[in-house]
N, C-alpha and C positions, 0 to 999 in steps of 0.2 A: 220230554223232548226238549232238546236244547235249541234255543232260538239264537240265530246269528244275526246280529244287527250290523248294518252297513252305515258307515258314517258318511254323510253327504257333506261335500264342501261347497261352500258358497262361491259365487262367481269370482269374487276378489281373491279368495284364497287359492282357487284353481289357477288363476293367471299367474300367481306367484310360484306355485309348485311345479308347473310344467317346465319352465327353463331350468329349474334346479335339477329335475330328474334327467333332463336331456344332458346336462353337464356331467352328471354322475355316470351316465351311460358312455359318453365320449371318453371319460377318464378311465373307464374300466378296461384294463389290458389283459385280463385273464383269457387265455386261448388265442390271442392275436398272433403270437409267434408261430404257432402251429399252422394257422391259416396262411400267413405270409409265406412260410417256408414251402407249404404245399403248392401255393400258387407260383412261386419262383423256382421251384426245383428243376423243371425242364431247362430253363435258361441257365441256371448254375451249372448243370451237367454239360450243357453245350459249350459254355465258356471254358470250363476246365478241360473238356475234351479238345476244344480248338487249340488251347495252349499246349497241351501234351502232343497233339499231332503236329503242330507247328514246329515244336522242338525236334521231334523225330524227323520231320521233313528237312529241317535245317541241317541236321547232321547228315542226312542222306545226300543233300545237295553238296555239302563239303566233300564227301567221298566221291561224288560224281565229278566235281571240279578237279580234284586231284587226278582222277583217272583220265579226264579229258586233257589236262595239261601234259601228263606223261605220254599219252597217245599222240598228241600233236607234235610234241618234241621228238619222239622216236620216228614218226612219219616224215618229219622235215629232214632229220638225219638221213633217213633212207632215200629221200628224194635227192639230197646232195650227193649221195653215193651212187646214184644212177638207178635205184630200184624203180620198177614199173608199177607194181601193185601196192599202193600206199594203204588201201583198205585192209589188206592182209596184215600189215605191220600195226596199224592203229587198233584193229580189232583184237589182235594178239595181246597187245599191251593192256587194253581195257579189260580183257578177260582175266588178266592176272589180278585185277582189283575186284573181281567178282561180277563184272558187268559184261555178260556175254551177249553179243548182238543176236536178237531174235528169241532170247530166253527170258521168261518172266517179265514180259512187257518192255524189255530193254531194247532200244533202237540206237545204234551207233551209225552216224553219218560222217563220211569223209569227203571233203571238197578241196580240190586243187585245180585252179585257184579258189580262194574262199568265195562263198556265195553272198557274203555280206561283210560290212565293216570297212575299215580303212584300207585293207589289202585286197579288196575285190579286184580281180583281174591280174594279180601278181602271180605269175607262174612259179615263183620260188617259195610261195607261202602255202601252208596246209592248214585247213580248218577242220576241227573235229567237234561234233555235237553228240552228246549222249542224253537221251530222253528216257524217262522211267515213269510209268503210270503207277502211283501208289494208291492202294485201296484205303478207304476211310474206316475208322473204327468208332471212336466216341461220337464223331460228328455225323455218323451215318443216319441219325434220326432226322437230320436236316436235308441231306442229299446223298444219293447212292453213287453219284458220279465220282470217278477216281481223280486224284490230285496229280497233275503233271509236274514232275521235278526235272529240271533241265540244266545242263552245263555246256559251255562252249569255250574253246581255246583255239588260238591261231599261233603257229610257230613258223619261223623262217630261218633258213640256213644257207651259208655260202659253201662252196665246194671245200672238202677237207684238204688241208695243206696248201691253201691258195695264197697264204701270206707271203709278201716280199718285203714288208717294212714292219718291224716290231720294236716298240719302245718298252723296255722292261721295268722302268721306274714305277713304283706302286702309288705314289702320291703327288707327283710333280704337276704343276700347271704348265701347259705347253710341253708335255712329254714328247709330243710330235707337233711341230709348228711349221707354218709357212709364212714367210715375211716378205714385205716389199712386193715387187712385180715378179711373182714366182708362178711358174706353170709346172705342176707336178703331174706326170702322166704315168700311172701304174697300169701297164698294158696287160689286162687279163689277170691281175693279181690284187691282193688286198692289203690294207693298212690296218694295223692293230696297235692299240695302246693299253697297257695293263694298269695305268693310273686310274685311281678312283676320284681324282679331282674333277670338279664341275667343268673345268676347262682343260681336260686332259689332252684334247686335240684342239689346237688354236690356229685358225686361218685368219690373217689380218691383212690390211692394206689391199693391194690388187692381186693377192695370191689366189690361185685356183688349183684344185685337186680333182683328178678323175681316177677312178679305181673300180675294180670289180665290186668290192665292198669295203666299208669302213666300220670298225667296231672299237668300242672302248668300255672299260669297266665304269668309268665316270661319264662325263658329258663332253659336249662339243661347243666351242665358241667359233662363230662364223660358219655355221652349217650351210648357209646359202652360197658359200664358195666351193662346195663339194658336190660332185656329180658321181653317181654310182649306177651300176647295172643291177646289182644284187642287194642294195639297201645300205642304209646307215643305221647302226644300232648302238644305243647307249645302254648302260646297265648290263653289259655282256659279261661272260665269265673271263677271268684272266687266262692267258695262254702260256703254256710251259715254255721255258727257255730251251730251244732245240739243241743248243750246244753247251749245256750246263756241265758236261763232263770233260770238256776240252781243257787241256793243260799245256803249259809251255814245254816244249821238248827239252830234255836234258842237254846242257851244253857247258862248255868251259873255255877259258882263254879268249883270245881275240884273233880273228883271221886278219882283220884290218882295223885301224883306229882312225876316226875322223875322215872317213872315205869321202873323196870329192870326185864326181864324175865330170870329165871334160872330153870334148870331141867325141869320137866314136870308140866305144869300148864294149867288151864282153867280160863279165865276171861270173864267178861261181858261187854256190851257196856257202854259208859259213856264219861266223859271228862278227858283226860289224859294231865295234865299240865306239861310242861317241856319236853315232848316227851316220847317215848317208846323205850327202848333199849333191844334187845333180844340177849343174849350172845351166844357164840359158844357152841354147844351141847344142848342148850335149846330146848324144844318141847312145843310150846305154841298153845293152841286151843282158838279161839275166838268164843264166842257164837254169834248167829245172832243179827244184830243191827248196829247202827252207832257209830263209835269210833271217837270222836273229839280229835284231837291232837293239843293242844293249845301251840304253841311255841316248841322249841327244834327240835327233829328229830325222825322220825320213822326209826330206825336203826336195821338192821338184819345182824348179823355177819355170816361168813362162818360156815357151819356145824350146823347152827340153823334151826329149822323147825317151820313155822307158818301156821296154817290151820284154815279155817273158811268158813262157808257156809251161804249165805245171809248177807254178811258183806260189809260195806262201811267204808273206812278210809278217814277222812276229815282233811287236813292240813291247819291250820288257825292260827290266833292270836287275842286274845281279846283286846290287847293293841294297835293294828294297826301298830306294828313293830315287828321284830323278828319272822316273819312267819315261821311256821314249814316246814321242808324239809323232804326228804326221801332218805335213802341210803340202798340198798340191795346189799350185797357183794357177790362175786363169791363163789359158793359152798353152798349157803343158799337154802333151800327148801321152796318154797312159793306155797300154794294152797288156793287161796282166790276166792270165787264166790260172785258176786254182788247180792243184793236183787232183787226179781222179782216183787215187788210191793212197793208202798209208794213213798215218796218224792225223795228218792235216788235210785229209780228203775233203774237197769242197770249200776249203777256206782260202780266200785270196789274201786277206789281211786280218790279223788277230791282235787286239790290244789286251795285254795281260789283265786278268780279272782282279789282280792285286793292286792295280794302279788306283790312285785316289779318285774318288767320285768326281765326275765332271771333267776329267782329263780330255782335252780337245783333240779331235781329228778333223782338220780342215781340208776337206776334199772338194776343192772348188775349181777343178780343171776345165769345167764346161763340157761341151758336146764331144770333145776329143778325149775325154776321160772314160775309159771302158775297163771295168773290172768284170771278170766272168767268174762267179762264185759268190761266197758270202764275205761281207765285211762285218766283223764281230768285235764289239767293244762293250762288254757287259757292265762296266762301271763308267764308261766314257760317254762323251757327247760327240756324235757325228754331225758335222756341219757340211751338208752335201749340196753341190750344184754341179750336175754333169750327167753323162750317160746318153747314149744314142736313143733317139725317140723312135724306137721300132719294136716289133714283137719277136725279134730273133736273138734276144740276149738273155743272159741269166745274171741277175744280181739280187742279193738279199742284203738288207741293212738291218742289223740287230744290235741295239745299243741301249744304254740306260736312258738316254734321250736323243732325239733326232731333230735337227733343224734344217729345213730346206731353204737355201738362200738364193737360188736361181732356178732357171729352167732345168728340169730333170726328167729323164725317162728311164723306167725300170720295167723289166719283165721277169717272169719266173719260169722260163723254159730251161730248167736246170737238170733234167733227167740224166744227162750224160756226165754231169760234173760231180755227182755224189753229195750234193747238199742235203740237209735235213729238211723235212716238211715243217712249215711253220703253221701251227694251229690245227685243231681238229675241224669239224664241220662248223664250229662256232654258232651253234644253234641258239636262238633266243625266242622266248615267248613274247609276242608283241601285242596280243589281245587275250 
């Protein structure tokens, strides 16, 4: 029989051995990773699941937001067009993105006016909310409650075709500007600037502007000088030139050269080479038709009167240089109404689009200056001060840039004159 002997340590040796053995045990890593992994596995799964679900919910929110933006935009357009059931419009659009109200936990809510935000109480604004309850997958071990994914958008729109002032320049500072002591009243119509400049619309000094709405691709300087009923919008879409297809009628020769109006006269349409000058005190009647002003200037001095029904003035140049301009001085009386049919339908004054950029039209006749129809200068600068301050007129100003230099009144009651509508609904997402 084998005898096993145990070696007994003395007290001193035992005290030395114990710390050594403890250190060896602490340094021993065999099996530690398995234990640590087992202990942390639920947490690791939860973290990875949370990240995966967060990514999926982020993508779902992006899709919801796109749908909400489109639904609000369309509903605002429908509101501007007079539609009554905005929910029908918004739900229809949201459905095209796969978010059908009442299906698969989707809830689409339409508020007019918005129930929250900066446009609460604004009857021209439409708010669309889309909520979706998403089930959990990986993180279900922590909670069985669904995750709410939500999106919200607010859009606002002016009535389609409500523009009466349109600046076409895409980059100019002060594409539309009011200077000095200027009171601009756009009665029931809107001002639009296609410029992307931060000061596309500039109101300085003691200028004041009132309009149905004001919008620009860029920004506004002096917004506190502007009052609107349907809102001021920056970052809006550019508006198409409503008269982009207009051309100068074919012509040749000269009916008269360097015409001067004196006393009481009546003249007919034709080609007026070298311009038309109407002296102070003259009383000139224009028979219906198109008056081609080839070079020179259409110049009307103070205390002169020019009257015409069914008339278009065309400022152009047969030589390709020295394009005609226009100057109407303070105190002049102008009563010109555009044709209601034909090539120049709705156009009271047209400055050739081939004229150099910035060609000036100085229409400063004051309150006795009344054009009925459109004044169109696609490359020119209209400097305007005039117009009766009432709602019973029709005047559109469409130019490269427009400067208001005095009290002006415009309205857009143009149905009978055949002018083109300026602007669509001009809808903008504002929240």
